[in-house]
C-alpha positions as CSV (number, residue, x, y, z in Angstrom):
1,M,123.5,119.0,144.2
2,N,126.3,119.5,141.1
3,R,129.4,120.7,143.6
4,R,132.9,121.3,142.6
5,R,134.9,118.8,144.7
6,R,138.5,119.4,146.7
7,I,141.5,118.7,144.1
8,L,144.4,119.9,146.0
9,P,146.1,117.3,148.2
10,R,146.4,117.7,152.1
11,R,149.9,119.4,151.9
12,W,147.9,122.3,150.7
13,Y,146.1,123.1,153.2
14,P,143.6,120.5,156.2
15,I,141.4,117.9,154.8
16,D,139.9,118.0,158.3
17,G,137.1,121.2,159.2
18,K,139.0,120.8,162.9
19,D,142.3,120.8,161.8
20,C,141.6,123.6,159.4
21,K,139.8,125.8,162.6
22,R,142.8,125.0,164.6
23,E,145.4,126.3,162.0
24,I,143.2,129.6,161.0
25,E,143.2,130.6,165.0
26,S,146.7,130.1,165.0
27,Y,147.1,132.5,162.2
28,L,145.1,135.3,164.2
29,E,146.3,134.2,167.8
30,G,147.5,137.6,169.5
31,W,147.0,139.7,166.3
32,T,144.9,142.6,165.6
33,P,144.3,145.1,162.5
34,S,146.3,148.3,162.8
35,R,146.2,151.2,160.6
36,L,142.8,150.7,159.2
37,P,140.6,153.6,158.2
38,A,137.3,153.5,159.8
39,S,135.0,152.3,156.6
40,K,133.6,149.5,155.2
41,G,135.8,147.1,153.7
42,L,135.0,146.0,150.2
43,G,137.7,143.4,149.5
44,G,141.0,142.6,149.5
45,I,144.4,140.9,147.8
46,V,145.4,137.7,149.0
47,P,148.3,135.2,148.4
48,H,147.5,131.7,147.3
49,A,150.3,128.8,148.1
50,G,149.5,126.4,150.6
51,W,149.2,127.8,153.9
52,Y,152.0,126.8,155.5
53,F,153.4,129.6,153.3
54,S,150.8,132.0,152.8
55,G,147.7,131.1,155.1
56,K,148.7,133.9,157.8
57,L,148.2,136.3,155.5
58,A,144.7,135.0,153.3
59,A,143.6,134.7,157.2
60,R,144.6,137.9,158.5
61,V,143.1,139.7,155.4
62,F,139.4,138.0,155.5
63,Y,139.8,138.2,159.1
64,T,140.1,142.2,158.8
65,L,136.9,142.1,156.5
66,K,134.7,140.7,158.6
67,L,135.1,143.0,161.0
68,N,134.3,146.1,159.0
69,S,132.2,144.2,156.6
70,K,128.9,142.0,155.8
71,A,128.4,140.1,152.8
72,D,125.7,138.3,151.0
73,V,128.6,137.0,148.2
74,V,132.1,136.6,148.5
75,V,133.5,137.5,144.9
76,L,136.7,135.5,144.7
77,Y,138.9,136.2,141.5
78,G,141.4,133.3,140.8
79,G,144.5,133.6,138.2
80,H,146.7,131.1,135.9
81,L,145.3,132.1,132.8
82,S,146.9,134.2,129.6
83,A,146.1,137.1,127.9
84,E,144.4,135.7,125.1
85,D,142.2,133.3,127.7
86,F,138.5,135.0,128.2
87,P,137.2,134.8,132.1
88,R,136.6,130.9,133.4
89,I,133.5,130.8,135.8
90,V,132.6,128.4,137.9
91,T,128.9,127.0,137.2
92,E,128.4,124.2,140.0
93,E,125.8,124.9,142.9
94,A,128.2,124.5,145.0
95,C,132.0,123.8,146.7
96,E,133.0,121.4,148.7
97,T,134.9,123.3,151.4
98,P,136.7,121.5,155.3
99,F,133.4,123.4,156.9
100,G,130.9,121.5,154.4
101,D,129.8,123.2,150.9
102,M,130.0,126.7,150.3
103,E,126.8,127.7,148.3
104,I,127.3,129.5,144.5
105,H,125.0,132.4,143.3
106,T,124.2,130.6,140.6
107,R,121.6,133.9,139.8
108,F,124.7,136.0,139.7
109,V,126.4,133.7,137.8
110,K,124.4,133.2,134.9
111,K,123.2,137.1,134.7
112,L,127.1,137.6,134.5
113,M,127.9,134.6,131.7
114,E,124.6,136.6,129.6
115,S,126.3,140.0,130.1
116,M,129.7,139.3,128.7
117,D,132.3,136.4,127.1
118,M,133.3,134.3,129.9
119,G,133.8,130.1,130.0
120,K,133.0,127.0,132.4
121,E,135.8,127.2,134.2
122,G,136.7,122.9,134.1
123,S,135.7,121.1,137.5
124,T,138.9,119.3,137.4
125,S,141.4,121.7,136.5
126,G,142.7,121.7,140.1
127,D,144.2,125.3,140.3
128,N,144.6,126.4,143.6
129,T,144.3,130.1,143.2
130,I,140.2,129.2,144.3
131,E,140.1,126.1,146.1
132,I,143.0,127.4,148.4
133,Q,140.7,130.2,149.6
134,L,137.7,128.6,150.1
135,A,138.1,127.4,153.2
136,M,138.9,130.5,154.2
137,V,136.0,131.9,152.8
138,K,133.5,129.6,154.1
139,Y,135.0,129.9,158.0
140,F,134.8,133.6,157.9
141,F,131.6,133.9,155.7
142,P,129.4,130.9,157.0
143,E,126.1,132.5,155.4
144,A,127.4,134.2,152.5
145,K,127.6,132.9,148.9
146,L,130.0,132.5,146.4
147,I,131.4,133.9,143.0
148,A,134.3,132.3,141.9
149,I,136.2,133.6,138.6
150,R,139.8,133.1,136.9
151,S,140.5,136.5,135.3
152,P,142.6,136.5,132.3
153,L,146.5,138.5,132.4
154,S,144.6,141.6,130.3
155,L,142.5,144.4,130.5
156,K,139.2,141.8,130.3
157,A,140.2,141.2,134.1
158,E,139.1,144.9,134.7
159,T,136.2,144.7,132.5
160,L,134.8,141.5,134.1
161,G,135.6,143.7,137.7
162,K,133.4,146.7,136.4
163,E,130.6,144.1,135.0
164,V,130.3,142.4,138.6
165,A,129.8,145.2,140.6
166,A,127.1,146.9,138.1
167,I,125.2,143.7,138.2
168,A,125.5,143.4,142.3
169,K,124.5,147.1,142.7
170,K,121.3,146.5,140.2
171,E,120.5,143.9,142.3
172,G,121.4,145.0,145.2
173,I,123.8,142.4,146.5
174,S,126.2,143.1,148.8
175,I,129.6,141.7,148.0
176,L,133.6,141.4,148.6
177,A,135.8,141.2,146.1
178,I,138.9,139.1,146.6
179,G,141.9,138.7,144.1
180,S,144.1,135.7,144.9
181,T,147.5,136.4,143.4
182,D,151.2,135.9,144.8
183,L,154.0,138.1,143.5
184,T,158.0,137.4,142.5
185,H,158.5,133.8,141.5
186,Y,162.4,134.2,141.9
187,G,165.1,131.8,141.5
188,P,166.4,129.2,139.4
189,N,162.8,127.0,139.6
190,Y,161.0,129.6,138.4
191,G,163.7,130.9,135.3
192,L,164.0,134.2,137.0
193,L,167.9,135.4,138.1
194,R,168.1,138.8,137.7
195,K,170.0,139.4,141.1
196,G,171.7,135.7,140.9
197,V,171.5,133.8,144.2
198,G,171.7,135.1,147.8
199,P,170.5,138.2,150.1
200,A,171.1,140.4,147.2
201,S,168.2,138.8,145.4
202,V,165.7,138.3,148.2
203,E,166.8,142.4,148.9
204,W,165.6,143.0,145.2
205,V,162.4,141.0,145.3
206,K,161.3,142.6,148.4
207,K,162.4,146.5,147.9
208,E,162.4,146.9,144.1
209,N,160.0,144.3,142.4
210,D,157.3,143.4,144.6
211,K,157.5,146.7,146.2
212,G,156.6,148.0,142.7
213,F,153.6,145.9,142.3
214,I,152.1,146.3,145.9
215,D,152.6,150.4,145.4
216,R,150.2,150.3,142.0
217,A,147.7,147.7,143.9
218,L,147.4,150.0,146.6
219,S,146.9,153.4,144.6
220,M,144.2,150.9,142.5
221,D,146.0,151.6,139.4
222,A,144.8,149.1,137.7
223,E,146.5,149.4,134.5
224,G,149.9,149.8,136.2
225,L,149.6,147.0,138.7
226,L,148.8,145.1,135.0
227,K,151.8,146.5,132.9
228,H,154.4,145.6,136.3
229,A,153.3,142.5,136.7
230,M,154.0,141.5,132.6
231,E,157.0,143.6,132.3
232,N,158.6,142.6,135.5
233,D,157.3,139.2,136.4
234,S,156.1,140.7,139.5
235,A,152.8,138.6,139.9
236,C,151.9,135.4,139.0
237,S,147.9,136.3,138.7
238,A,147.9,139.8,138.1
239,G,144.4,139.4,136.5
240,A,142.6,138.8,139.8
241,A,143.7,141.5,141.3
242,L,142.9,143.9,138.6
243,A,139.7,142.5,138.5
244,A,139.4,142.9,142.5
245,V,140.9,146.6,142.0
246,A,138.2,147.4,139.5
247,T,135.0,145.8,141.8
248,C,136.2,147.9,144.9
249,K,136.7,151.3,142.6
250,V,133.6,151.2,141.5
251,Q,131.8,150.2,144.7
252,G,133.7,153.4,145.9
253,S,137.4,152.5,147.6
254,E,140.4,155.2,146.6
255,K,143.0,153.1,147.5
256,G,144.0,149.6,149.8
257,V,145.8,149.0,153.0
258,L,149.0,146.8,153.0
259,L,148.5,144.4,156.3
260,D,151.8,142.6,155.5
261,Y,154.3,141.1,153.4
262,Y,156.9,138.4,153.5
263,T,158.5,136.0,151.0
264,S,158.9,131.9,151.2
265,Y,162.3,132.6,152.2
266,D,161.6,134.5,155.5
267,I,159.8,131.3,156.4
268,M,162.2,128.7,154.3
269,P,165.5,130.1,153.0
270,D,166.3,129.0,149.8
271,D,167.4,130.5,146.3
272,S,164.2,129.9,144.8
273,F,161.0,131.9,146.8
274,V,158.0,134.0,145.7
275,G,156.6,137.2,147.4
276,Y,153.2,137.4,149.2
277,A,151.0,140.2,150.6
278,G,148.2,140.8,152.4
279,I,145.7,143.7,151.1
280,V,141.9,145.1,152.0
281,Y,140.3,148.1,150.3
């Protein structure tokens, strides 16, 4: 079988399946979802830093979707592409995870590549937006197949999301659509210093910059969240969120639910820090 192998080093997430399981379960210990409408989960937005920083949020989004959904395919939208790029799709037959290989829905991939312009995702790109989620997807949805696509920072991501939903409906395939993005990258390490450093900068990121993006993601304002990200540097992979919003919207979702939000500053205070949100549609 042609399989995509792990690229990210150990510091991103555990190598061994037992260690992964232990860590995922620690994120869920004593936690239950709240404020969720009594309806089927259609997808969500998860952060993609190393598990030490954002694993808790990602696990809780996937867990909430598992409680409310049963999917044939998990569609994972990654990012780190420019506005000029076309989507890039994983074309191998499977992806390696600590819990065993996760099979790609190759027929779905073929139909999607036939229906719109996109390139193949390089097997050694080392992009974290997709790989960091794979063990979570395999753990919570062990029987599901995978579609993994990096989405550009443009309205092509919305077109992609709609097309994925259309193919799924035509083929009678039940899907979950997950967008993988972190929020504001603030501080000297990232070249963003609008509020200097210290508590005032953290307050601005939380209450203004990240909130602006999150509000648009919750209201499923695809063009608005893209515009906010590009004008305010409020998300590093807004195309992934846009694609997930578009897919979920076609499937009938009208709004998102914010499970939780925090920044890396809350875990490890520093002048440079990143925002993380966990949203369910």
